[in-house]
Legacy VTK file of the C-alpha trace (Angstrom):
# vtk DataFile Version 3.0
C-alpha trace
ASCII
DATASET POLYDATA
POINTS 223 float
149.574 -89.500 208.285
152.672 -90.555 206.595
156.046 -91.122 208.576
157.668 -87.835 207.550
154.781 -85.785 208.284
154.477 -87.340 211.725
158.242 -86.614 212.214
157.643 -83.050 211.195
154.865 -82.568 213.410
157.171 -83.888 216.390
159.766 -81.402 215.385
157.409 -78.407 215.332
155.994 -79.306 218.720
159.537 -79.735 220.301
160.638 -76.489 218.649
157.529 -74.510 219.969
157.923 -76.265 223.355
161.827 -75.113 223.591
160.774 -71.470 222.637
158.295 -71.799 225.417
160.869 -72.955 228.078
163.308 -70.315 226.638
160.729 -67.592 227.292
159.348 -68.657 230.630
162.778 -69.103 232.193
164.077 -65.852 230.676
166.926 -67.503 228.815
169.145 -64.992 226.990
171.677 -65.032 224.006
174.725 -66.811 225.737
172.761 -68.387 228.301
172.988 -72.151 228.814
169.941 -74.277 227.523
169.043 -77.447 229.819
170.576 -80.645 228.779
169.064 -83.076 226.314
168.200 -85.353 229.124
166.278 -82.848 231.207
164.521 -81.548 227.903
163.488 -84.886 226.913
161.949 -85.457 230.220
160.485 -82.052 230.465
158.733 -82.557 227.046
157.827 -86.028 227.163
159.842 -87.157 224.053
162.796 -89.140 223.251
166.486 -87.786 223.407
166.851 -88.565 220.001
164.030 -86.261 218.970
165.372 -83.650 221.178
168.668 -84.066 219.563
167.479 -83.679 215.923
165.514 -80.648 216.855
168.623 -78.996 218.390
170.686 -79.995 215.418
168.297 -78.374 213.231
168.293 -75.358 215.355
172.081 -75.248 215.352
172.085 -75.210 211.657
169.684 -72.231 211.548
172.049 -70.272 214.030
169.713 -70.355 216.857
171.836 -71.995 219.182
175.329 -73.154 219.741
176.777 -76.331 220.877
179.999 -76.162 222.745
181.973 -79.597 222.937
181.680 -80.783 226.201
180.164 -77.458 227.600
176.519 -77.685 226.560
174.265 -75.954 224.663
173.600 -72.220 224.423
171.084 -69.578 222.931
172.618 -67.637 220.163
171.917 -63.922 219.282
169.711 -64.432 216.159
170.653 -60.777 215.001
174.239 -62.342 214.094
173.563 -65.264 212.409
173.118 -65.577 208.718
169.689 -67.010 208.311
168.023 -63.645 207.241
170.835 -63.015 204.752
170.439 -66.312 203.209
166.645 -66.298 203.043
166.883 -62.953 201.625
168.779 -64.081 198.552
165.872 -65.799 197.521
163.053 -63.726 198.766
164.470 -60.374 198.220
167.196 -60.749 195.433
167.200 -57.651 193.647
168.932 -54.202 194.430
165.595 -52.555 194.480
164.078 -55.287 196.766
166.776 -54.449 199.412
165.941 -50.738 198.904
162.397 -51.335 199.846
163.587 -53.043 203.178
165.617 -49.992 203.942
162.587 -47.606 203.097
160.436 -49.899 205.509
163.018 -49.729 208.064
163.052 -46.064 207.892
159.123 -46.007 208.198
159.476 -47.782 211.483
162.245 -45.344 212.665
160.313 -42.351 211.998
157.358 -43.688 213.843
159.596 -44.393 216.873
160.984 -40.755 216.755
157.459 -39.286 216.597
156.362 -41.578 219.390
159.486 -40.624 221.489
159.313 -36.828 220.818
155.742 -36.520 221.757
155.913 -38.207 225.127
157.408 -36.240 227.790
158.530 -39.094 229.912
160.162 -40.486 226.758
161.905 -37.324 225.312
163.397 -36.722 228.949
165.390 -39.892 229.203
168.752 -39.531 230.486
169.925 -41.332 227.251
169.316 -38.476 225.007
171.118 -36.019 227.046
174.175 -38.482 227.333
174.261 -39.177 223.555
174.051 -35.415 222.828
177.079 -34.633 225.316
179.065 -37.456 223.415
178.109 -35.727 219.905
179.047 -32.377 221.174
182.373 -33.570 222.737
183.331 -35.209 219.539
183.103 -38.777 220.858
182.680 -41.505 218.542
179.112 -43.358 218.928
177.943 -46.571 217.304
175.410 -45.534 214.939
173.295 -48.518 215.517
173.259 -47.461 219.255
171.601 -44.317 218.346
168.580 -45.759 216.378
168.296 -48.700 218.671
167.724 -46.580 221.484
164.970 -44.665 219.758
163.332 -48.162 218.768
163.710 -49.492 222.409
162.263 -46.378 224.023
159.076 -46.609 221.805
158.464 -49.777 223.931
156.967 -52.015 221.013
158.788 -55.330 221.139
157.299 -56.277 217.654
158.705 -53.215 216.013
161.912 -53.838 217.767
162.129 -57.330 216.499
161.256 -56.421 213.002
163.650 -53.497 212.906
166.666 -55.982 213.832
165.956 -58.132 211.099
165.147 -55.227 208.508
168.617 -53.631 209.713
170.430 -56.855 209.046
169.010 -57.530 205.729
169.520 -53.834 204.563
173.190 -54.479 205.110
173.214 -52.604 208.082
173.013 -48.974 207.000
174.305 -47.818 210.551
177.177 -49.895 210.515
180.462 -48.049 211.955
180.726 -45.026 214.180
179.801 -41.410 213.689
182.122 -39.274 212.264
182.724 -35.462 212.312
180.682 -34.796 209.338
177.554 -36.209 210.974
177.903 -34.043 213.954
175.747 -31.279 213.004
172.894 -33.629 211.980
172.891 -35.625 215.274
173.445 -32.817 217.248
170.231 -30.983 215.802
168.431 -34.423 215.921
169.013 -35.047 219.619
168.547 -31.396 220.525
165.092 -31.123 218.786
164.044 -34.621 219.992
164.633 -33.527 223.829
162.794 -30.346 223.237
159.797 -31.959 221.632
160.012 -30.714 218.165
159.054 -33.756 216.022
159.186 -31.906 212.656
162.780 -30.526 213.372
163.758 -33.853 214.943
162.490 -35.759 211.549
164.039 -33.384 209.435
167.534 -33.674 211.101
167.147 -37.460 211.174
166.428 -37.719 207.398
169.456 -35.360 206.585
171.705 -37.847 208.807
170.422 -40.981 207.170
170.812 -39.412 203.440
174.316 -38.398 204.596
175.083 -42.041 205.675
173.484 -43.466 202.164
175.942 -40.905 200.375
178.759 -42.291 202.340
178.004 -45.750 201.939
177.628 -45.305 197.919
181.063 -43.513 198.011
182.733 -46.239 199.619
181.096 -48.862 197.502
182.126 -46.837 194.344
185.761 -46.520 195.551
185.739 -50.558 196.004
184.797 -50.925 192.273
187.891 -49.134 191.269
LINES 1 224
223 0 1 2 3 4 5 6 7 8 9 10 11 12 13 14 15 16 17 18 19 20 21 22 23 24 25 26 27 28 29 30 31 32 33 34 35 36 37 38 39 40 41 42 43 44 45 46 47 48 49 50 51 52 53 54 55 56 57 58 59 60 61 62 63 64 65 66 67 68 69 70 71 72 73 74 75 76 77 78 79 80 81 82 83 84 85 86 87 88 89 90 91 92 93 94 95 96 97 98 99 100 101 102 103 104 105 106 107 108 109 110 111 112 113 114 115 116 117 118 119 120 121 122 123 124 125 126 127 128 129 130 131 132 133 134 135 136 137 138 139 140 141 142 143 144 145 146 147 148 149 150 151 152 153 154 155 156 157 158 159 160 161 162 163 164 165 166 167 168 169 170 171 172 173 174 175 176 177 178 179 180 181 182 183 184 185 186 187 188 189 190 191 192 193 194 195 196 197 198 199 200 201 202 203 204 205 206 207 208 209 210 211 212 213 214 215 216 217 218 219 220 221 222
């Protein structure tokens, strides 16, 4: 094994061990990580090796180092790694459209899961969101869809959805408007009543309205 291969193996092992520590200790975005010294002792490696791994993770946006304040876990949804990689892996407009299509497949499946499970469709969050829609209150669009994905209780799907949503240029960016009210009211009402066909239909109409709105905004910026 060459020197470079050996260094790479050590780096990967350290990153894997750091991930295990983060999971075991329940470290969440914004929480502080153990110091370099503590990590080196726990992992049985030199501080220089830990420092190199942490620097690489910081460059990827996975952690954040505050001068004199320690190292903190970042929220991976907000860093630019997915966007940067996407420029190389999915460079064309049609590729991005495929990402959005895949995202919608996950969302439709989650909606069906929630609508068809009595305990899930009776969660208080749907009544709360419906009340906000009826009262013409603004709702963060991503929150609506995220609640659906979370309620379906599949962590892998949730992580996939977060990444797809980011790379698809966040189609749900912003807050709801008056023009979306009819779609959202129908969607949430039919979800609560256990009507999968009608709920999916309203969801599709809502998404189509958002896509048209984004296209109009992009067109206006071109002039």
